[in-house]
C-alpha positions as CSV (number, residue, x, y, z in Angstrom):
1,M,82.7,78.7,27.0
2,S,84.0,79.9,23.7
3,G,86.2,77.5,21.9
4,G,87.8,80.1,19.7
5,R,90.6,82.3,20.7
6,V,90.3,86.1,20.3
7,R,93.0,87.5,18.1
8,R,93.6,91.2,17.8
9,T,96.9,92.1,16.1
10,A,98.5,95.3,17.3
11,G,99.5,96.0,13.7
12,R,101.1,99.4,13.4
13,H,99.6,100.5,16.7
14,Q,102.0,100.8,19.5
15,L,101.2,98.5,22.4
16,D,99.9,100.5,25.4
17,Q,97.7,100.0,28.4
18,E,94.6,101.1,26.5
19,L,95.1,98.4,23.8
20,I,95.9,95.7,26.3
21,V,92.8,96.4,28.5
22,S,90.6,96.3,25.4
23,A,92.1,93.0,24.4
24,A,91.6,91.6,27.9
25,I,87.9,92.6,27.8
26,D,87.5,90.9,24.4
27,L,89.1,87.8,25.9
28,A,86.8,87.8,28.9
29,A,83.7,88.5,26.6
30,A,84.7,85.4,24.6
31,G,84.7,83.3,27.8
32,E,88.4,83.1,27.9
33,P,90.5,83.6,31.0
34,V,92.6,86.7,31.1
35,T,96.3,85.7,31.1
36,F,99.5,87.4,29.9
37,R,100.0,84.5,27.5
38,G,96.5,84.8,26.1
39,L,96.9,88.6,25.7
40,G,100.2,88.0,23.9
41,T,98.5,85.7,21.4
42,A,95.5,88.0,21.0
43,L,97.8,91.0,20.4
44,G,100.2,89.2,18.2
45,T,103.1,89.9,20.5
46,D,105.3,88.2,23.1
47,P,103.6,88.0,26.5
48,T,106.6,89.7,28.1
49,A,105.6,92.9,26.2
50,V,102.5,93.1,28.3
51,Y,104.6,93.1,31.5
52,R,106.2,96.4,30.4
53,H,102.8,98.0,30.9
54,F,101.4,96.0,33.8
55,R,103.7,94.7,36.5
56,D,101.4,91.8,37.4
57,K,97.9,90.3,36.8
58,E,96.5,92.1,39.8
59,E,97.3,95.5,38.3
60,L,95.9,94.4,34.9
61,M,92.7,93.1,36.4
62,A,92.2,96.3,38.3
63,A,92.4,98.2,35.0
64,V,90.0,95.9,33.3
65,V,87.4,96.1,36.1
66,D,87.7,99.9,36.2
67,R,87.1,100.0,32.4
68,L,84.0,97.9,32.8
69,I,82.8,100.1,35.6
70,I,83.1,103.1,33.3
71,R,81.0,101.2,30.7
72,I,78.3,100.7,33.4
73,Q,78.3,104.3,34.3
74,E,78.0,105.4,30.7
75,Q,74.7,103.4,30.4
76,L,72.9,105.0,33.3
77,D,70.0,107.3,32.9
78,R,71.2,110.3,34.8
79,E,67.8,111.9,34.6
80,A,66.0,109.1,36.4
81,P,65.0,109.3,40.1
82,W,67.5,108.1,42.6
83,R,65.8,104.8,43.2
84,E,65.7,103.9,39.5
85,Q,69.3,104.9,39.0
86,L,70.5,102.6,41.8
87,R,68.3,99.8,40.5
88,Q,69.8,100.3,37.0
89,G,73.3,100.4,38.3
90,A,72.9,97.2,40.2
91,A,71.3,95.3,37.2
92,L,73.9,96.7,34.8
93,T,76.7,95.6,37.1
94,I,75.7,92.0,37.3
95,D,74.9,91.9,33.6
96,V,78.2,93.4,32.4
97,F,80.3,91.3,34.7
98,A,78.3,88.1,33.9
99,A,79.1,88.8,30.2
100,H,82.8,88.8,31.2
101,P,82.8,86.0,33.8
102,H,86.5,85.5,34.2
103,V,86.7,89.2,35.3
104,G,83.4,89.1,37.2
105,V,84.5,86.4,39.6
106,E,87.2,88.8,40.8
107,S,85.2,92.0,40.9
108,S,84.3,91.9,44.6
109,A,87.9,91.5,45.6
110,I,89.4,94.3,43.5
111,A,89.5,98.0,44.6
112,T,90.7,99.6,41.4
113,G,91.5,103.1,42.7
114,G,90.8,104.2,39.1
115,I,88.7,106.9,37.7
116,G,85.8,104.5,37.0
117,E,85.6,103.4,40.6
118,L,85.8,106.9,41.9
119,I,83.1,108.1,39.6
120,A,80.9,105.2,40.7
121,I,81.4,105.9,44.4
122,D,80.5,109.6,43.8
123,W,77.4,108.6,41.8
124,I,76.2,106.2,44.5
125,L,76.7,108.7,47.3
126,T,74.9,111.4,45.2
127,Q,71.8,109.1,44.7
128,L,71.8,108.3,48.4
129,G,71.9,112.0,49.2
130,R,69.1,112.6,46.8
131,A,67.1,109.9,48.7
132,G,67.4,112.0,51.9
133,L,70.2,110.3,53.8
134,D,72.6,112.3,55.9
135,K,76.4,111.9,55.3
136,E,76.9,109.1,57.9
137,Q,73.9,107.2,56.6
138,A,75.0,107.6,53.0
139,V,78.4,106.2,53.7
140,R,77.0,103.1,55.5
141,F,74.4,102.5,52.8
142,Y,77.1,103.0,50.1
143,A,79.2,100.3,51.7
144,A,76.3,97.9,51.9
145,Y,75.2,98.6,48.3
146,S,78.6,98.3,46.7
147,S,79.5,95.2,48.7
148,Y,76.2,93.4,47.9
149,V,76.2,94.3,44.2
150,L,79.8,93.3,43.6
151,S,79.4,90.1,45.6
152,A,76.3,89.1,43.7
153,A,78.1,89.9,40.4
154,A,81.0,87.7,41.4
155,A,78.7,84.8,42.6
156,L,76.7,84.9,39.4
157,S,79.8,85.0,37.3
158,R,81.3,82.0,39.2
159,Q,78.0,80.1,38.6
160,H,78.1,81.0,34.9
161,L,81.6,79.5,34.6
162,R,80.6,76.3,36.5
163,D,77.5,75.9,34.2
164,E,79.7,76.4,31.1
165,E,82.1,73.8,32.4
166,S,79.5,71.2,33.4
167,G,77.1,71.9,30.5
168,A,74.3,72.0,33.0
169,S,72.3,74.8,34.5
170,S,72.6,75.1,38.3
171,R,70.2,77.0,40.5
172,W,70.5,79.1,43.6
173,V,68.4,76.6,45.6
174,G,69.4,73.0,46.2
175,D,67.5,69.8,45.5
176,L,64.2,69.9,47.4
177,R,62.6,66.7,46.2
178,A,63.3,64.9,49.5
179,V,61.5,67.5,51.6
180,D,59.1,65.8,54.1
181,T,55.8,67.6,53.9
182,D,54.8,66.7,57.5
183,R,58.1,67.7,59.1
184,L,58.7,70.8,57.0
185,P,55.3,72.1,56.0
186,A,56.2,75.8,55.5
187,L,59.1,74.8,53.1
188,A,57.0,72.2,51.3
189,A,54.2,74.7,50.7
190,V,56.5,77.0,48.7
191,I,58.8,74.6,46.8
192,P,57.3,75.4,43.4
193,E,57.8,79.2,44.0
194,L,61.4,78.6,45.3
195,V,62.3,76.5,42.2
196,A,60.7,79.0,39.9
197,L,63.0,81.9,41.1
198,S,66.0,82.6,38.9
199,D,69.3,83.6,40.4
200,R,69.0,87.0,38.9
201,E,65.5,87.4,40.4
202,V,66.9,86.6,43.8
203,F,69.5,89.3,43.4
204,V,67.0,91.9,42.2
205,T,64.8,91.1,45.2
206,G,67.7,91.9,47.5
207,I,68.2,95.2,45.7
208,E,64.5,96.1,46.2
209,V,64.8,95.3,49.9
210,F,67.9,97.5,50.1
211,L,66.1,100.4,48.3
212,D,63.1,100.1,50.6
213,S,65.4,100.4,53.6
214,V,67.0,103.5,52.2
215,E,63.5,105.1,51.8
216,A,62.5,104.0,55.3
217,T,65.7,105.4,56.9
218,A,65.3,108.7,55.0
219,A,61.6,108.9,56.1
220,R,62.6,108.4,59.8
221,G,65.1,111.2,59.5
222,D,62.4,113.5,58.0
223,S,60.0,112.5,60.9
224,D,62.7,113.2,63.5
225,Q,63.4,116.6,62.1
226,A,59.7,117.5,62.0
227,S,59.1,116.5,65.6
């Protein structure tokens, strides 16, 4: 975790929500927790000044998460096929939130209601429609996609913070050294492969399984219509 504090003086700029959210993202990117006190220090103002723009931390974090979602949306290749776009969106989400872990750990529990979230929902539904899903299917797959991606982002962010605190690198799988080969032969046979998998690779595999399911569901729909 960063040992240095981020300091961004407001100077002659009037304090507003935009400036506060930018400072909060800078704090998170530096590995610092986002607090009103920390923002006051970073902005060179009294922490109470932040409360004039955000009534509580929940409202502030919603704005920060929404801004990061906008950043993710801005990096997507809108000309790519639907599958590649959803793959990109998932990878960008975990990478962006992992780079701001004190925000990422809360991402799965925050419904921002902001423009970033609304754009993201529309984008996901659009790609699922392009895949060939009907409205009901698209809604269900949207819920599964967004829940999985945000949960994974939160989990990986939490692990990042634990690793920073402990100074050690933890893994998604536990200690398998005590596995009895005779009693658990299937597990023993793949221990090297299990240990070799990174947390991010596990997440990416889940996304590919999800995308395969989208394609299979759309294909069944096409087959039903043809029969």
